[in-house]
MOPAC internal coordinates of N, CA, C and O (Angstrom, degrees):
PM7 1SCF
backbone

  N    0.0000 0     0.00 0     0.00 0    0    0    0
  C    1.4946 1     0.00 0     0.00 0    1    0    0
  C    1.5741 1   104.66 1     0.00 0    2    1    0
  O    1.2310 1   120.58 1   -38.71 1    3    2    1
  N    1.2708 1   116.50 1   141.29 1    3    2    1
  C    1.5033 1   122.22 1   179.75 1    5    3    2
  C    1.5468 1   104.48 1  -125.26 1    6    5    3
  O    1.2310 1   123.06 1   -29.63 1    7    6    5
  N    1.3658 1   111.74 1   150.37 1    7    6    5
  C    1.4650 1   117.06 1   171.55 1    9    7    6
  C    1.4274 1   112.44 1  -113.10 1   10    9    7
  O    1.2310 1   122.90 1   -26.45 1   11   10    9
  N    1.3452 1   112.05 1   153.55 1   11   10    9
  C    1.4961 1   114.79 1  -177.29 1   13   11   10
  C    1.5841 1   102.36 1  -147.89 1   14   13   11
  O    1.2310 1   120.38 1    -7.18 1   15   14   13
  N    1.4119 1   116.87 1   172.82 1   15   14   13
  C    1.4001 1   121.60 1   178.72 1   17   15   14
  C    1.4987 1   110.93 1  -120.78 1   18   17   15
  O    1.2310 1   121.37 1   -40.69 1   19   18   17
  N    1.3536 1   114.99 1   139.31 1   19   18   17
  C    1.5056 1   119.22 1   177.00 1   21   19   18
  C    1.5519 1   106.84 1   -82.30 1   22   21   19
  O    1.2310 1   123.46 1   -48.41 1   23   22   21
  N    1.3475 1   110.98 1   131.59 1   23   22   21
  C    1.5066 1   116.21 1  -177.38 1   25   23   22
  C    1.5520 1   108.38 1  -125.96 1   26   25   23
  O    1.2310 1   121.75 1   -22.02 1   27   26   25
  N    1.2910 1   114.25 1   157.98 1   27   26   25
  C    1.5220 1   118.94 1   171.61 1   29   27   26
  C    1.4533 1   111.84 1   -71.50 1   30   29   27
  O    1.2310 1   120.59 1   -42.57 1   31   30   29
  N    1.3211 1   116.48 1   137.43 1   31   30   29
  C    1.4257 1   122.27 1   173.27 1   33   31   30
  C    1.5502 1   105.13 1  -141.40 1   34   33   31
  O    1.2310 1   122.94 1   -73.31 1   35   34   33
  N    1.3522 1   111.97 1   106.69 1   35   34   33
  C    1.5501 1   116.52 1  -173.53 1   37   35   34
  C    1.4618 1   107.24 1    62.35 1   38   37   35
  O    1.2310 1   121.61 1    49.40 1   39   38   37
  N    1.4238 1   114.53 1  -130.60 1   39   38   37
  C    1.4308 1   122.52 1   177.57 1   41   39   38
  C    1.4955 1   112.64 1   -94.07 1   42   41   39
  O    1.2310 1   119.22 1  -170.24 1   43   42   41
  N    1.2896 1   119.09 1     9.76 1   43   42   41
  C    1.4549 1   126.45 1  -174.80 1   45   43   42
  C    1.5462 1   107.00 1  -117.52 1   46   45   43
  O    1.2310 1   122.38 1    -4.21 1   47   46   45
  N    1.3448 1   113.05 1   175.79 1   47   46   45
  C    1.3872 1   120.00 1   174.74 1   49   47   46
  C    1.5741 1   107.60 1  -113.89 1   50   49   47
  O    1.2310 1   118.61 1   -28.17 1   51   50   49
  N    1.2646 1   120.25 1   151.83 1   51   50   49
  C    1.4809 1   121.20 1  -176.85 1   53   51   50
  C    1.5404 1   108.42 1  -132.67 1   54   53   51
  O    1.2310 1   123.73 1   -27.66 1   55   54   53
  N    1.3231 1   110.46 1   152.34 1   55   54   53
  C    1.5256 1   120.89 1   174.10 1   57   55   54
  C    1.4816 1   108.78 1  -125.05 1   58   57   55
  O    1.2310 1   118.90 1   -52.70 1   59   58   57
  N    1.2805 1   119.70 1   127.30 1   59   58   57
  C    1.4589 1   121.83 1   176.67 1   61   59   58
  C    1.5175 1   106.96 1   -91.98 1   62   61   59
  O    1.2310 1   120.60 1   -49.70 1   63   62   61
  N    1.3030 1   116.45 1   130.30 1   63   62   61
  C    1.4365 1   122.69 1  -176.58 1   65   63   62
  C    1.5763 1   108.96 1   -92.98 1   66   65   63
  O    1.2310 1   118.79 1   -65.54 1   67   66   65
  N    1.2946 1   119.90 1   114.46 1   67   66   65
  C    1.4080 1   121.15 1  -175.56 1   69   67   66
  C    1.5660 1   111.00 1   -59.43 1   70   69   67
  O    1.2310 1   120.46 1   -29.56 1   71   70   69
  N    1.3093 1   116.72 1   150.44 1   71   70   69
  C    1.5108 1   120.43 1  -178.01 1   73   71   70
  C    1.4723 1   113.64 1   -52.05 1   74   73   71
  O    1.2310 1   120.62 1   131.39 1   75   74   73
  N    1.4212 1   116.42 1   -48.61 1   75   74   73
  C    1.4824 1   115.50 1  -176.56 1   77   75   74
  C    1.4312 1   114.57 1   -59.48 1   78   77   75
  O    1.2310 1   118.38 1   148.40 1   79   78   77
  N    1.3664 1   120.69 1   -31.60 1   79   78   77
  C    1.4419 1   128.49 1   178.17 1   81   79   78
  C    1.5858 1   108.59 1   -73.12 1   82   81   79
  O    1.2310 1   122.29 1   131.05 1   83   82   81
  N    1.2869 1   113.22 1   -48.95 1   83   82   81
  C    1.5345 1   115.13 1   179.82 1   85   83   82
  C    1.6144 1   109.33 1   -62.53 1   86   85   83
  O    1.2310 1   118.08 1   145.20 1   87   86   85
  N    1.2752 1   121.26 1   -34.80 1   87   86   85
  C    1.3811 1   119.97 1   175.74 1   89   87   86
  C    1.5258 1   117.80 1   -65.50 1   90   89   87
  O    1.2310 1   124.55 1   144.77 1   91   90   89
  N    1.4274 1   108.87 1   -35.23 1   91   90   89
  C    1.4619 1   115.39 1  -179.38 1   93   91   90
  C    1.5285 1   112.04 1   -70.59 1   94   93   91
  O    1.2310 1   120.65 1   144.21 1   95   94   93
  N    1.3753 1   116.35 1   -35.79 1   95   94   93
  C    1.3906 1   121.61 1  -176.54 1   97   95   94
  C    1.5729 1   113.58 1   -95.76 1   98   97   95
  O    1.2310 1   121.48 1   179.18 1   99   98   97
  N    1.3673 1   114.78 1    -0.82 1   99   98   97
  C    1.4133 1   125.82 1   179.54 1  101   99   98
  C    1.5636 1   109.72 1    59.53 1  102  101   99
  O    1.2310 1   118.71 1  -137.84 1  103  102  101
  N    1.3619 1   120.07 1    42.16 1  103  102  101
  C    1.4502 1   124.81 1   169.50 1  105  103  102
  C    1.5411 1   107.87 1   -86.30 1  106  105  103
  O    1.2310 1   121.94 1   -49.02 1  107  106  105
  N    1.3282 1   113.89 1   130.98 1  107  106  105
  C    1.4677 1   117.23 1   175.47 1  109  107  106
  C    1.5409 1   106.41 1  -129.22 1  110  109  107
  O    1.2310 1   121.78 1   -10.02 1  111  110  109
  N    1.3012 1   114.20 1   169.98 1  111  110  109
  C    1.4899 1   120.28 1  -177.84 1  113  111  110
  C    1.4385 1   111.34 1   -56.67 1  114  113  111
  O    1.2310 1   119.22 1   -55.02 1  115  114  113
  N    1.3600 1   119.09 1   124.98 1  115  114  113
  C    1.4989 1   123.70 1   175.63 1  117  115  114
  C    1.5297 1   111.80 1    93.11 1  118  117  115
  O    1.2310 1   118.78 1   177.58 1  119  118  117
  N    1.3474 1   119.92 1    -2.42 1  119  118  117
  C    1.4499 1   122.23 1   178.62 1  121  119  118
  C    1.5181 1   107.61 1   -68.85 1  122  121  119
  O    1.2310 1   120.08 1   -43.81 1  123  122  121
  N    1.3503 1   117.45 1   136.19 1  123  122  121
  C    1.4274 1   121.17 1   177.76 1  125  123  122
  C    1.4892 1   109.59 1   -88.88 1  126  125  123
  O    1.2310 1   121.58 1   -47.24 1  127  126  125
  N    1.3425 1   114.59 1   132.76 1  127  126  125
  C    1.5222 1   122.87 1   179.91 1  129  127  126
  C    1.5294 1   110.34 1  -120.51 1  130  129  127
  O    1.2310 1   122.23 1   -23.65 1  131  130  129
  N    1.2801 1   113.33 1   156.35 1  131  130  129
  C    1.4561 1   116.91 1   172.15 1  133  131  130
  C    1.5419 1   104.72 1  -115.11 1  134  133  131
  O    1.2310 1   120.18 1   -33.94 1  135  134  133
  N    1.3355 1   117.27 1   146.06 1  135  134  133
  C    1.4219 1   123.48 1  -174.63 1  137  135  134
  C    1.5216 1   105.93 1  -122.67 1  138  137  135
  O    1.2310 1   120.57 1   -47.10 1  139  138  137
  N    1.3064 1   116.51 1   132.90 1  139  138  137
  C    1.4553 1   115.44 1   172.97 1  141  139  138
  C    1.6204 1   105.64 1  -142.65 1  142  141  139
  O    1.2310 1   122.94 1   -11.55 1  143  142  141
  N    1.4069 1   111.98 1   168.45 1  143  142  141
  C    1.4660 1   116.92 1  -178.92 1  145  143  142
  C    1.5340 1   104.40 1  -113.91 1  146  145  143
  O    1.2310 1   119.45 1   -46.19 1  147  146  145
  N    1.3099 1   118.65 1   133.81 1  147  146  145
  C    1.3830 1   123.59 1   176.25 1  149  147  146
  C    1.5090 1   111.20 1   -75.67 1  150  149  147
  O    1.2310 1   121.62 1    -4.47 1  151  150  149
  N    1.4150 1   114.50 1   175.53 1  151  150  149
  C    1.4803 1   115.95 1   173.53 1  153  151  150
  C    1.5105 1   113.82 1   -65.16 1  154  153  151
  O    1.2310 1   122.23 1   159.35 1  155  154  153
  N    1.3521 1   113.33 1   -20.65 1  155  154  153
  C    1.5494 1   116.25 1  -179.26 1  157  155  154
  C    1.5814 1   110.40 1   -98.88 1  158  157  155
  O    1.2310 1   123.51 1  -157.37 1  159  158  157
  N    1.3157 1   110.88 1    22.63 1  159  158  157
  C    1.5164 1   117.51 1   173.73 1  161  159  158
  C    1.5829 1   113.98 1    60.58 1  162  161  159
  O    1.2310 1   123.36 1  -148.39 1  163  162  161
  N    1.3450 1   111.17 1    31.61 1  163  162  161
  C    1.4894 1   118.95 1   173.57 1  165  163  162
  C    1.5565 1   106.59 1   -97.58 1  166  165  163
  O    1.2310 1   123.05 1   -39.76 1  167  166  165
  N    1.3316 1   111.76 1   140.24 1  167  166  165
  C    1.5524 1   117.69 1   179.27 1  169  167  166
  C    1.5227 1   105.75 1   -94.71 1  170  169  167
  O    1.2310 1   122.08 1   -46.80 1  171  170  169
  N    1.2711 1   113.63 1   133.20 1  171  170  169
  C    1.4718 1   122.77 1  -176.69 1  173  171  170
  C    1.5401 1   107.47 1  -123.08 1  174  173  171
  O    1.2310 1   121.58 1   -52.65 1  175  174  173
  N    1.3040 1   114.57 1   127.35 1  175  174  173
  C    1.5128 1   121.59 1   175.58 1  177  175  174
  C    1.4475 1   105.29 1  -113.11 1  178  177  175
  O    1.2310 1   119.89 1   -43.46 1  179  178  177
  N    1.3524 1   117.81 1   136.54 1  179  178  177
  C    1.4602 1   121.41 1   169.83 1  181  179  178
  C    1.5300 1   109.89 1  -151.92 1  182  181  179
  O    1.2310 1   120.24 1   -24.24 1  183  182  181
  N    1.2653 1   117.15 1   155.76 1  183  182  181
  C    1.4975 1   116.54 1  -176.58 1  185  183  182
  C    1.5238 1   111.51 1   -59.10 1  186  185  183
  O    1.2310 1   120.64 1   -36.05 1  187  186  185
  N    1.2944 1   116.39 1   143.95 1  187  186  185
  C    1.4797 1   122.93 1  -176.43 1  189  187  186
  C    1.5471 1   108.50 1   -64.53 1  190  189  187
  O    1.2310 1   122.01 1   140.96 1  191  190  189
  N    1.3071 1   113.75 1   -39.04 1  191  190  189
  C    1.4875 1   118.61 1  -173.67 1  193  191  190
  C    1.5374 1   107.14 1  -118.79 1  194  193  191
  O    1.2310 1   119.37 1   -68.36 1  195  194  193
  N    1.3394 1   118.81 1   111.64 1  195  194  193
  C    1.4801 1   123.41 1   178.59 1  197  195  194
  C    1.4734 1   112.93 1   -58.83 1  198  197  195
  O    1.2310 1   121.62 1   -25.42 1  199  198  197
  N    1.3074 1   114.50 1   154.58 1  199  198  197
  C    1.4840 1   117.12 1   177.89 1  201  199  198
  C    1.4760 1   106.30 1   -76.78 1  202  201  199
  O    1.2310 1   119.25 1   -19.88 1  203  202  201
  N    1.3315 1   119.04 1   160.12 1  203  202  201
  C    1.4692 1   122.78 1  -172.44 1  205  203  202
  C    1.5719 1   111.05 1   -68.85 1  206  205  203
  O    1.2310 1   119.94 1   157.21 1  207  206  205
  N    1.2821 1   117.71 1   -22.79 1  207  206  205
  C    1.5138 1   122.69 1  -176.99 1  209  207  206
  C    1.4952 1   108.73 1   -88.59 1  210  209  207
  O    1.2310 1   116.48 1  -179.41 1  211  210  209
  N    1.2755 1   124.30 1     0.59 1  211  210  209
  C    1.4441 1   126.79 1   175.99 1  213  211  210
  C    1.5346 1   110.24 1  -103.68 1  214  213  211
  O    1.2310 1   118.93 1  -104.76 1  215  214  213
  N    1.3446 1   119.65 1    75.24 1  215  214  213
  C    1.3893 1   121.26 1  -178.18 1  217  215  214
  C    1.5401 1   119.21 1   -57.01 1  218  217  215
  O    1.2310 1   120.43 1   143.41 1  219  218  217
  N    1.3165 1   116.79 1   -36.59 1  219  218  217
  C    1.4708 1   121.21 1   175.51 1  221  219  218
  C    1.4973 1   111.78 1   -60.12 1  222  221  219
  O    1.2310 1   122.59 1   133.12 1  223  222  221
  N    1.3578 1   112.64 1   -46.88 1  223  222  221
  C    1.5261 1   117.66 1  -179.41 1  225  223  222
  C    1.5548 1   111.52 1   -67.24 1  226  225  223
  O    1.2310 1   121.42 1   143.54 1  227  226  225
  N    1.3894 1   114.89 1   -36.46 1  227  226  225
  C    1.4550 1   117.50 1   175.03 1  229  227  226
  C    1.5556 1   112.40 1   -59.51 1  230  229  227
  O    1.2310 1   121.72 1   135.68 1  231  230  229
  N    1.3212 1   114.32 1   -44.32 1  231  230  229
  C    1.3914 1   120.78 1  -176.64 1  233  231  230
  C    1.5399 1   108.37 1   -65.77 1  234  233  231
  O    1.2310 1   118.92 1   138.26 1  235  234  233
  N    1.3042 1   119.66 1   -41.74 1  235  234  233
  C    1.5209 1   121.50 1  -179.98 1  237  235  234
  C    1.4604 1   107.12 1   -67.53 1  238  237  235
  O    1.2310 1   118.12 1   141.21 1  239  238  237
  N    1.3637 1   121.18 1   -38.79 1  239  238  237
  C    1.5297 1   126.87 1   177.07 1  241  239  238
  C    1.4967 1   109.97 1   -56.25 1  242  241  239
  O    1.2310 1   123.54 1   128.57 1  243  242  241
  N    1.3863 1   110.81 1   -51.43 1  243  242  241
  C    1.4666 1   114.96 1  -179.71 1  245  243  242
  C    1.4647 1   112.68 1   -63.56 1  246  245  243
  O    1.2310 1   117.83 1   135.12 1  247  246  245
  N    1.2783 1   121.73 1   -44.88 1  247  246  245
  C    1.4903 1   123.99 1   176.56 1  249  247  246
  C    1.4589 1   115.41 1   -61.22 1  250  249  247
  O    1.2310 1   120.78 1   147.65 1  251  250  249
  N    1.3492 1   116.11 1   -32.35 1  251  250  249
  C    1.4728 1   119.90 1   177.47 1  253  251  250
  C    1.5053 1   111.87 1   -72.75 1  254  253  251
  O    1.2310 1   120.73 1   147.13 1  255  254  253
  N    1.2995 1   116.22 1   -32.87 1  255  254  253
  C    1.4845 1   121.27 1   177.25 1  257  255  254
  C    1.5048 1   108.46 1   -71.57 1  258  257  255
  O    1.2310 1   120.86 1   133.31 1  259  258  257
  N    1.3841 1   115.96 1   -46.69 1  259  258  257
  C    1.4192 1   119.20 1  -178.80 1  261  259  258
  C    1.5204 1   112.08 1   -60.18 1  262  261  259
  O    1.2310 1   119.78 1   140.88 1  263  262  261
  N    1.2938 1   118.03 1   -39.12 1  263  262  261
  C    1.5112 1   123.98 1   178.74 1  265  263  262
  C    1.5208 1   109.79 1   -62.51 1  266  265  263
  O    1.2310 1   117.53 1   155.84 1  267  266  265
  N    1.3644 1   122.31 1   -24.16 1  267  266  265
  C    1.4548 1   121.54 1  -177.65 1  269  267  266
  C    1.5273 1   111.59 1   -89.60 1  270  269  267
  O    1.2310 1   120.35 1   176.01 1  271  270  269
  N    1.4363 1   116.94 1    -3.99 1  271  270  269
  C    1.4051 1   117.61 1   177.53 1  273  271  270
  C    1.5766 1   112.12 1   -69.61 1  274  273  271
  O    1.2310 1   123.05 1   -28.27 1  275  274  273
  N    1.3562 1   111.76 1   151.73 1  275  274  273
  C    1.5226 1   115.29 1   178.16 1  277  275  274
  C    1.5350 1   107.28 1   -67.72 1  278  277  275
  O    1.2310 1   123.90 1   -26.31 1  279  278  277
  N    1.3282 1   110.13 1   153.69 1  279  278  277
  C    1.4435 1   117.50 1   175.92 1  281  279  278
  C    1.4040 1   111.59 1   -63.80 1  282  281  279
  O    1.2310 1   119.86 1   -37.43 1  283  282  281
  N    1.3146 1   117.87 1   142.57 1  283  282  281
  C    1.5019 1   123.12 1   179.12 1  285  283  282
  C    1.4728 1   112.11 1    76.44 1  286  285  283
  O    1.2310 1   117.86 1   179.91 1  287  286  285
  N    1.2573 1   121.69 1    -0.09 1  287  286  285
  C    1.3999 1   124.99 1   176.65 1  289  287  286
  C    1.6248 1   110.46 1   -72.38 1  290  289  287
  O    1.2310 1   120.87 1   -48.88 1  291  290  289
  N    1.2846 1   115.93 1   131.12 1  291  290  289
  C    1.5036 1   118.38 1  -177.76 1  293  291  290
  C    1.4644 1   109.28 1  -116.83 1  294  293  291
  O    1.2310 1   120.84 1   -20.10 1  295  294  293
  N    1.2254 1   116.01 1   159.90 1  295  294  293
  C    1.4515 1   126.03 1  -179.29 1  297  295  294
  C    1.5569 1   109.19 1   -71.02 1  298  297  295
  O    1.2310 1   119.87 1   -41.95 1  299  298  297
  N    1.2810 1   117.85 1   138.05 1  299  298  297
  C    1.5382 1   118.88 1   177.51 1  301  299  298
  C    1.5233 1   108.84 1   -69.23 1  302  301  299
  O    1.2310 1   121.58 1   -52.40 1  303  302  301
  N    1.2401 1   114.58 1   127.60 1  303  302  301
  C    1.5107 1   118.16 1   175.41 1  305  303  302
  C    1.4932 1   113.05 1  -100.40 1  306  305  303
  O    1.2310 1   122.20 1   -51.28 1  307  306  305
  N    1.3249 1   113.39 1   128.72 1  307  306  305
  C    1.4258 1   118.51 1   177.57 1  309  307  306
  C    1.6040 1   112.99 1   -76.39 1  310  309  307
  O    1.2310 1   121.75 1   -38.32 1  311  310  309
  N    1.2416 1   114.26 1   141.68 1  311  310  309
  C    1.4750 1   119.50 1  -179.63 1  313  311  310
  C    1.5013 1   105.30 1  -109.00 1  314  313  311
  O    1.2310 1   118.27 1   -65.25 1  315  314  313
  N    1.3052 1   120.89 1   114.75 1  315  314  313
  C    1.4099 1   127.61 1   179.45 1  317  315  314
  C    1.5243 1   112.22 1   -93.73 1  318  317  315
  O    1.2310 1   120.34 1   -55.02 1  319  318  317
  N    1.2665 1   116.95 1   124.98 1  319  318  317
  C    1.4880 1   120.76 1  -178.55 1  321  319  318
  C    1.5473 1   108.01 1  -128.77 1  322  321  319
  O    1.2310 1   121.20 1   -13.99 1  323  322  321
  N    1.2479 1   115.31 1   166.01 1  323  322  321
  C    1.5003 1   123.33 1   177.91 1  325  323  322
  C    1.5785 1   105.82 1   -60.67 1  326  325  323
  O    1.2310 1   120.60 1   -35.85 1  327  326  325
  N    1.3759 1   116.46 1   144.15 1  327  326  325
  C    1.4179 1   119.52 1   174.10 1  329  327  326
  C    1.5725 1   113.29 1   -51.02 1  330  329  327
  O    1.2310 1   121.96 1   -42.12 1  331  330  329
  N    1.3087 1   113.85 1   137.88 1  331  330  329
  C    1.5110 1   117.38 1   178.93 1  333  331  330
  C    1.5062 1   116.47 1  -110.95 1  334  333  331
  O    1.2310 1   120.29 1   174.95 1  335  334  333
  N    1.3600 1   117.05 1    -5.05 1  335  334  333
  C    1.4385 1   119.22 1  -178.10 1  337  335  334
  C    1.5633 1   107.28 1  -149.97 1  338  337  335
  O    1.2310 1   123.00 1    44.66 1  339  338  337
  N    1.2682 1   111.86 1  -135.34 1  339  338  337
  C    1.5646 1   117.81 1  -176.55 1  341  339  338
  C    1.4608 1   114.90 1   -90.45 1  342  341  339
  O    1.2310 1   119.89 1  -153.06 1  343  342  341
  N    1.3232 1   117.82 1    26.94 1  343  342  341
  C    1.5187 1   119.03 1  -174.77 1  345  343  342
  C    1.4958 1   108.91 1   -62.11 1  346  345  343
  O    1.2310 1   121.57 1   -33.73 1  347  346  345
  N    1.2960 1   114.60 1   146.27 1  347  346  345
  C    1.4851 1   121.06 1   176.38 1  349  347  346
  C    1.5255 1   104.13 1  -102.58 1  350  349  347
  O    1.2310 1   121.20 1   -53.36 1  351  350  349
  N    1.3072 1   115.30 1   126.64 1  351  350  349
  C    1.4270 1   120.73 1  -178.54 1  353  351  350
  C    1.5394 1   113.09 1  -114.30 1  354  353  351
  O    1.2310 1   120.10 1   180.00 1  355  354  353

């Protein structure tokens, strides 16, 4: 466990993530994270896009995106037809 201090940064507050923590969670400069607050008022940071080998996180990410879709929205269905030109198949 590491400790850090919240500091003012412009009109916002900022937290510096210690190197040993960033290495454990594989955070690097420029990585996008999502932040949420649990029912216990704990702040959780996690990468916005899960790695491909984390199937549980990918499923949660997919379900969270699907939950944000507008009601009645349907998936776009591709229509496949016979080639009409010089397509390479």
